[in-house]
N, C-alpha and C positions, 0 to 999 in steps of 0.2 A: 504493500500500500504506500501511496505517496503522502505520508503523514505530515511532511513539511507543508503540504498544501493547506491543510486545515489550520495549521498554526499561522499561516499568512493571513487567512481570513480573520483569525481571532487575535491578531496582533494588538489591536486597540484594547482588548479585554484581558489578555494574558501576558503581555509584554513581548519583547522581541523574540523571533523564532531562532532555533539553532540552525546552523548551516547544513543544508541537505542538497541533494541533486534532484529533488522532486519538482513537479510542475506547480505553478500557482493554482489555487483552488477556484472552482466555479461556485456560483450560488446554488440554491437548492429548491426542491419541490416540497410541498407541505408535509409529506409523510416519509419516514425512513423506510427503505425497501430492502428486503432480504436479497442475498446474492448480489449480482451486479446489474440488476434490472433498473431501467428508468422508472422513476416514480410516475404514477398515473396522473392524468389531468384531474383537477378538482371538479371541473364541470364539463365532462365530455358532451359534445353536441349531439351525439348519436350513439346508441348502445352498440350498434354493429361496427362503428368506426372507432371504437375505443382504441387508444394507442397500443401498439405492440411493445413488449418489453425487451430487455436485453437477452433474456432467455427465450426459447422457442415459445411462441404463442399457441394456445389451443384453439382450433377452429370453433367459431361460434354457432355455426349452422347445426340444427338437429339432423339426425340421420334421415335420408330420403325415404319416402313412403313407397311401399310396394303397390303394384297394380291390383285392383279389386273391382268388382262390379259397382256401379254407382249407388248413391244413397237415395232414399226416398225423400220427397219434399213435403213439408207441412204447409198449411194454408197461410201461415204468417211469415213465410219465407225461410224458415229453418230447414237445414239439411239434417236428416236423421240417419244415423248409422247404428244398426244393431250389432250385437256381438259376433254374429256370423260373418260380418264384413271383415273383422280383424282376425278370424280364426287361422287364416293361412300363415300369420306371423308367429303364432304361439306366444303371445305376449305374456310376461310374468307379472307385470304391474300395470296400474292405470297410466303411469307415465309413458310406457311404451305404446299404449293405445293412443294417447294424445299425440305423441310424436309421429304416429303413422296415419293421422287423420288427414285426408287429402286437402291440400290448399291452405292448411292452418299452420300458422307460425306462433309458437308458444312465447308469451311475454310473461316472465316470472315476477314482474314488478320490481320494486326497490325496497328491500328491508332496512336500508340504512337511512331512508328519508324519515324525518321526524313527523310524528303523528301517524294516523291510520288511513285517512282518506286518500292521500296521494301515493300510497304504497301498493295500490291494487295492480294485479296482473290482468290477464284476460281469460281466466278459467274460473268457473263456479262449480260447486258440487251440490247436486240436488237443488239447483237454483239459488244457492246462497254462497257468498264469498266467505272463505275460512277466516276466522277471527284470530289469526296468528300472523306475526311478522318474522320472528326468528326462523320459523319453519317456512321456507319459501314454497311456492306452489309446486315446484318440481319435487321437493322433498316430500310434501304431503302426498302427491300422486304416486311417488315411488313406493310408499308404504301401504298403498291400497292394492290388494291382490286383484289381478285381472279378472278372475272368475267372479268377482263381486260387482263387475260393471254390467249394467243392463243395456245401456245404449249411450250414444254420444249425440248431442245436438249442437249444431253450429249455426249461428245467426247474428244479426246486427246487435249491437250492444244494448239498445233500449229494451229488447225482448227479455233481458235478464236483470232489469232494474235500471232506474234513471241514473244510478251511479256510473253505469257503463255507457250511457248515451253518448253518441258520437263516435264510438269505437266501431270500426268496420266489421270486426269479428270478435265474438266471444263464444267460448265453448262451455257447454253445460254437460257435466259428467253425471249421469243418472245411475245410482247404485241399486242393486237388488234389495228386496225387503226380506229375503230368506234368512232364516236363523242359522245358528251354528258357528263354527270356527273356520276361518280361512287365513292363509298367510303365504309369505314368500321368504325364501332364504337365498342368499347370493354370496358367492365367494370368488375372489380374483387373486391371481398371482402374476406379478410383473417382474421382468428381469431387466436390469440396467446394463450398460455396455461393459461394466467391470465383471459381470457374471453374478452379481448378488440378486437374490430373490426377495420380493416384498409381498407378503400376503395382506389381504383386506377382506372384510366381510360385513354383512348386515342381515338382519332378520326383522320381520314385522308380522303382526297378526291382527285380524279384525274379528271381533266377537259380537254377534248380534242376537238379541232376544227381543221379540215384539217391536215396540217403538224405540228401543234403545240400542245403541251400539257402542262398543269400546274398541279403539284402535291403539295398539301398543307397538313401539318400534325401538330397536336397539341396533346401533351401528358402530363399527370400529373400522377406521381406515388407517392405512399404514403407508401413505404416499412417500416414497423415497426415490431419489434420483442422484446421479452423479453427472456433473457437467464439467468439461475441460475446455481450456482455451487460453488466450493470451491477451495482453494489453501492450500496445506499442505507442510510445510518446515521441513525437518529432517536433523540432522547431520549424517555423514557417518564415519565409517561403522556401528556404533551402532544403527542408525535409531532412534535417540531420537528426538521427536517432539519439535521444538523451536517456531513454530508459526502456527496458523490455522486461515484462513480467509474465511468467508462466504460472497459470492458476488452475487449481482443481477445487471445485465446490462440491462438498458432500452435504446434501439437503435431506432432512427427515421432517415429515409433517404428520405425526401421529395424531389422530383425532378420535374422539368418542362422544356418543350422545345417547340419551334415552329420552323418549318423548311419548306422550299419550294424549288421546283426544276422546272425549265422551260426547255423544249426540243423543238428544231426545227429539223425535220427530212425531208430533201429534197432529200433523196436517198443516194446511195453509195458515201461515202466521201464528203457529203454535209450536215453536222450536226453541231448543236451548243447546248450547255448546260450551264445553269447558276443555281447555287444552293447556298443556304445560311442556316445557322442554328444559333439559339441563345438558350443556355441552362443554367439553374440555378440548381445547385446540392448542397444539404445540408446534412451534417451528424451530428447528435446530439446524444451524448452518456452521460448518467447519471448513474454512478455506486455507489451503496451502498456497503460498505465494513466493515463488523463486524470482527474485528481482536482480536484474543485471543492469546497473547504471553505466553510462558512458565513462564515468570516472568514479573512483572510489571503490570500496569493497562490495562484493556481492552480499545480498541479504536473503534471509528466509523468513519473510514476514508471515504473521498469522492473523486471521480474523475469525472471531466466533460471535455468533448471535444465538441467544436463547430467549425465545418469546413464548409467553403463556397468556392465553385468553380463556377466561371462564365466563360462560353466559348462562343466564337463567331467565325464563319467561313464564308468566302465568296470565292467561287471558280467557275470555269467554263472551258469550252474547245470549240475550234472552229476547224473544219476539212474541208479542201478543196482538190480537186483533184490536184495532182502534180506528174509529171513524171510517168504516168501510175499507180500511187499508191495514197496514201492519206497522207497529211501533217496535223498534229494535233498540236495545241498550247494549253497548259494547264497552267492555273494560279491558285494559291491557297494562301490564307492568313488566318491564324488562330491566335487567342489571347485567353489565359487562365489566369485568375486572381485568385489567391489562397489566402485565409485569414483563417488561422487555429489558434484556441485558446485552449490551454490545461491548466488545473489547477488540481493539486493533493494536498489534504490537509490531514494532520494527526490531528485527533481530539480526545479529551477525554471529554465526556459529552458535546459535541458541542463546546468546547473551542479549538481553533486552536493552536496547539503546534509546527507546522512546516509544510513545504510543498514546492512546486515548482509551477511556472507558466511559460508558454512558448507561444510566438506568432511567427507565421511564415507568412510573407507576401511575395508573390512571383508573378512575372509576366513572362509568357512564350509566346514568339512570334515566328511565323514561316512564312516565305514568300518563295514560290516555283514557279519557272517557268520551264516548261518542253516542249521540242519540239521533236516530233517523226515523222519520215517518214517511211512508210511501203509499201511494195509491195508483193502481194501474189505469183507472178511468175516472177522471173528474171533469165532467162536461167535455169529454173527448180528449183531454190531456192526461198523459202520465205524469205524475208529480212525485218528487222526492225533495224533502227539506230536512234540515237538522242543524245540529250544533256540535262542535267538538272543542274540548279543552285538553291541553297537554302541558306537562311540566317536564323539562329536560335539563339535566345537570351533567357537566363534565368537570371533574376535579383532577387536575393533572400536575405531576411533580417530575420535572426533568433535571437530572444532575449529570453534568459533563465534567470529566477530570482529565488533566494533562498528566501523563505518567512519566514524563521526561525527568531524569534525575533520581528516579527510584521512589520518590515520595509523591503520592497523588496530590495535585493542586487543582482545586475546583475552579472551573471557568464559569463565570456568571453570564449566562446568555440573557438577552432582553426577553422578558415575558416567558420565562421557563417554569415558573410556578404560578399557576392561576386557576381560578374557578370560574366557570361560565354557567350561568343559569338563565333559562328562558321560560317565561310564562306565555303560552300562545293559545289563542282562541280563534275559531272561525265559525261563521254562519254561512250556510249554503242553501241554494235552491236549484233544482234541475227540472225542466219542463220539456215535454215533447208531444207532438201530435202529427198525424198524417195530414198533409195539405190536399192530397189527391191520392189516387190509386198508385201513383208512381213516385210521389214526392213526399218527403217527411222533413220536418223542421224540429231541431232540438236546441234549446236555449239553456243557459246556466249562468250562475254568478256566485262567486265566493267572496266574502269580505273577511279578511284575515288581519289580525292585530297581534303583535308580540312585544313583550317587555323583556329586553335582553340586557344582562348585566355581566360585566367582567370585573373580578376583584383579584387581588394578589399583587404580582409585579406590575400590572397595569390596571387602571381603573377606567371603566367606560360604561355608560348606560344610555340606551336610546329606546324609544318606542317607535315601532314601524307599523304602518297600516297600509293595506293594499286592497283595491277592488279588482277582482279578476273575472271579467265577463268572458263568455264564449258563445259561439253559435255554429251549428252544423246543419248543412243542407244535404240530404241524402236522396239520390235519384236513381230509380230503377226503371228505365224506359221500356223494358221488354227486350226480347232477343237475347236474353241472358246477360245484357250489359249492366254494369253497376258503377256509378260515379258518386263522388262525395267531395264537398268543399267545406273547409272549416277555418274559422279564425278565432283566436283566443289570446288573452293576455296571461303571461306566466311570470312568476317571480321565483328565482332560484333560492333554495335554502342555503343559509350560511353553514359552512362546515366548522364546528366548534374547534377542531384540531388546527384550523388555519389561524387561530388566535395565539397558538402556543409555539415558541421557538424550540427547535430540535436539530441535532446534528445527524448527518448521514455519514457514518464512518466508512461504509463501503464505497461511497462516492466522494469522500473527503470534502464535504461542503456543509453549510449550515442553512437551515430554513428559518428565516425570521418569522416571528409572529406579528399579527396585525389586529389589534383589538378594535380598530375603527373600520374594518372591512364592511362594505355595503353589499347587499344582494343585487345581482344583476337582474334586470327585468326586460321583458321582450313582448312584442306583438308577433304572433306566429300564424302564418297562412300556409295551409297544406291542402292540396287537391290530389285525388287519385282516380283512376279508372281501371276496372278489371273485368275479365270475362272468362268463363270456363272454356277449356279446350280439351279435346280428345277424351271426352267423358267427364271424369272427375278431376281433371287438371285445372290449372288456373294460370292466367297471365295477368300481371298487375304492373302499372306504371304510376309513379308518384312524382310530384313536383311541389316545391315549397320555397318560401322565403321568410326569414326571421329578421326583424329589426330590433337590435339589442341595445339597451342603454346600460352604462356602467359595467362594461365587459369585465368579468373577473379573470385576471391573469396574474402577472408578476410585476411588482413595482419595487423601487429601491427604498431602503429604510435609512434613517439618520445614523444608525450604528454601522453602516457599510455592508449590510446584507441585502438580499431581496426577499420579498414576502408576498403572500397572496394579497392582491389589491385590485383596485378598479381603474380601468382605462376609460376611454371615451365611448362613443357609439360604435357599434359594429354591425356587420351584415353576415348572414348565413344563407347560402343557396343550396337547395336540396334537390337531388334528382336520383331516383331509385327505380330499379326494375327487377321483377322476379318472375320466373317461369317455373311452374311445378307441373310436370307432364308425365302421365302414364305412357308407357311405350309399347304396350301390347298391340295396339292398332298399327304400329310402325314395324312390327315384326319381332320385337324383343319381348317375348312372353314373360310376364311377371316382373318386368323392369319398370323403373321409375327414375326420372332425372329431375334435379332441381338446380337452377342457375340463378344467382343473385348478384347484382351489381349496384354499388352505391357510390355516388359522388356527393361530397359535402365540401363546398367552397366557403371559406371564411375570410373576413377582412376587418382589420382594426389598425389604428395608427399606433406605431411602436413608440413608447415613451422615451427611448434613447436616440433612435435614428430619425424620428419624425416622419418615416415612410410607412406606407401600408404594408402589412404582413398578415399571414394567417394567425388564428388563435393558437396558443400553445396547446399541444396534446391532441390535435385533430389530424386524422389521416384523410387526405382528400379522396382517395379511391380505395374501395374494398371490393374484391371479387371472390365469390365462393361457388363451388360446384359439387354436387353430390350425385351418386348413382347407387341404386340398390336393385337387386334382382332376387325374387323369391321363387323357388321351384320345389314344390312338395315339402320335404323335410329340410331342404338346404336353402341357404341365402348367402349372398356375399355383397360387398359394396366398397365404395371408396369415397372419401371426402377430401376436397382440395380447398385451400384458401391462400389468397395472395393479397398483400396489403402494401400500399405505397408508404414511404417513410413518414414518420411522425416527428415533428420538431417541437422542442421546448425552448422558449426564448427567455433567457435569464439575464442577470446583471452583467456578467462578463463571459457568457457562454451560450452557445447554441448546442443543444443536446439532441442527437438524432438517432434513434434506434431504427433498424431496418432489416429486411431479409431479401436475399437475391433469388430465391426459388420458392415455388408454392409449398406450403406445408401440407402434408398428406397423411391420411389415416386409411388403413385397409383392414377389412375384417371379413370373416367367414363364420357362418352359424350352422350348427346341426341340431335338429330337434328330434331326439329319439322318441319322445312322447309329446302329447299335447301340453304337458305340464312342465317339461324340462327343456332347457336350452344349454348347449355348449358352444361357446364362442371363442375364437382365437383371432388375434389381430396384431397389427404393427402400428404403434404410435410413432409419429415422425418417420414414416415409412421410407422416405428418401434420404434420411439422415442429414438434412440441411442444417447448417449452423445459423445462429442469429448474430447480428452485428450491431455495433453502436459507435457512432462518431461524435466526439465532443471537441468543439472548436472554441478556443479561448481567445479573449481580447483583453488588452491592458491599457488603462485601468478598468474599462468597461466597454460595452458595445457601441459607444459613441465614436470609438476609434474605428476607422473604416476597414483596416486590414488586420486579420488575426495574427498571433505570434506563436501559437502552439496548438497541436492537435493530438488527441488521444484516440486511438482506434482499438476497439475491443471485439473479440470474437468468442462466442460460447457455443458449445455443442453437447447436447444430451445423447446424440446418436440415435440409432433405431431402438425402440422400446417394445419388445414383444410381450404379449400377455395372453392369459387364458382365463375365461370367466365361466362359471357354472351357476345357472339359476334354476330354481325349482319352486313351484307353487303347490300348496296343499289345501285340502278342504273342498 
């Protein structure tokens, strides 16, 4: 590690640095990242175009669906698929059924967003949204046995509640009412390129009696990998090498969870749910770093990261009839405790000559109460209105130490010990009605107010209020065409972690905290048109434009760092296309292909150069392609993803992770019985590495020409695995 770099950044705080051959440090992103991966953008503009890291990124597309006869149509526009439709896939869980529903793309929602209303995905179960956040919808679906699914319904959002109005697709998973016990078990073994084997497994069961059901799940994962690569540091423009580092990262991510959910279903608007989850997540990184400087002795530096995250959630809801509709009360409480330890050592022949250590202890609490009243028909309108209140608290303590000289010396970062508290409330109303047989209008408005306070090393208090209207016009002119146009005002949530300063030892830089950060706000316009093809396939085109005020990006701080902050106005241009096509009619029996292309263009004025540039952390172009073929008891498939480089614009650095070849996954399945599946596959099947280029400017990016470049390469190589799934009951 170039530990002299971080000392240069901290010179004002910790005194003059010792002489080293290391490069000057860059500034930082808001969260420390394990391994040598670039930190994610605080506000990615598109979930599909989220930036790729320094390690190999995992494709975001679900597996392609297999070809099957078409669904039946309901009078209200729903497509209905019974269980016979999915039988050829021998799915083990409800998640596999959802992933293989033609033309449907799963949106799991955002469990990190504060509050409950904005965290929704696009799946409901028995017509109701699960009252859980820590358990994402894909986790909930994975623990429901496939043999408990009666049918799948796909339709426009308003069919499943005004909360989903304006969404082009929502999937309703209807479960059987049969009693007894059913469940799934799954086990996986993966092998890394060094030959080590890593097992993982999970089990879940669903117990139903009469109107009540109990779902229990237990899971243990043992994700481990080894990645190897190098860093090369050169001066510019001559490109003279000043340092070369050979690195091996051994990463372990053991996790475990236990969760349960109880449901009482007494009929329409007579339901109750109670759910809980306890999870233990660990991240362990051990890095070997052989450093060869252009001058001076060789080093064998070491980096270790030991991260612990313990999470707990308890939530539930209760619905009763009220005024010819339903009145639902939702309550949710979560707790996350974080304990992170980083240590980076400079060593010559195992003798420590310098380094840093950092501890981060933080507690995150959220309590939410939400009350909703909805009615499906009030003088021709579907109506939903309600109120939500939430209390969110982050209590964070960061301690950074300089280990030079053998005695740890604490470095006082600005805003490294702080408590952030937010009282937030919102009132909302959603209305919708058909204007004709082919045209529907949905309207909505949310009034949000929050009282946000920061205490500790920094003190700040402000009250924020926003009115967020929206309107959606849905058009189905016939001939299977479907078009929609929507406009809405959005306000991004502030990330509490952006208020806290923290060092990234793996990247030798410091993230400044900004207690005065303001949420960016935008007017968003989006249109799309879609049409079925080749039976149950779908082609879809989207175009959109966002006008953003107070773009959240990186800004300089008085202490000499950069931190999350607000720029001026910005623009986002959106163009997406998706084709999901069964191939049986084209001569590939049982085959299905999915192709997705996304262009996200962004523009904002840079605070250093005064010129327009893209937002930090957005990739302009993402392309994915998937193919799957099912034949009797066998199936095989391939997933491909390619992403254009992502850039992060910092105080004195442009950080650019990228890949030169498509990322690939290949799999094959054998189903010896209707309840068992054996799958083998290759993750990163082409063995492509990931790259990262960091270009440095002195003293900052107002200097037109860079003076130093660091180039990184990491490779996990090909990762073979075998998975066995079985359902019972």
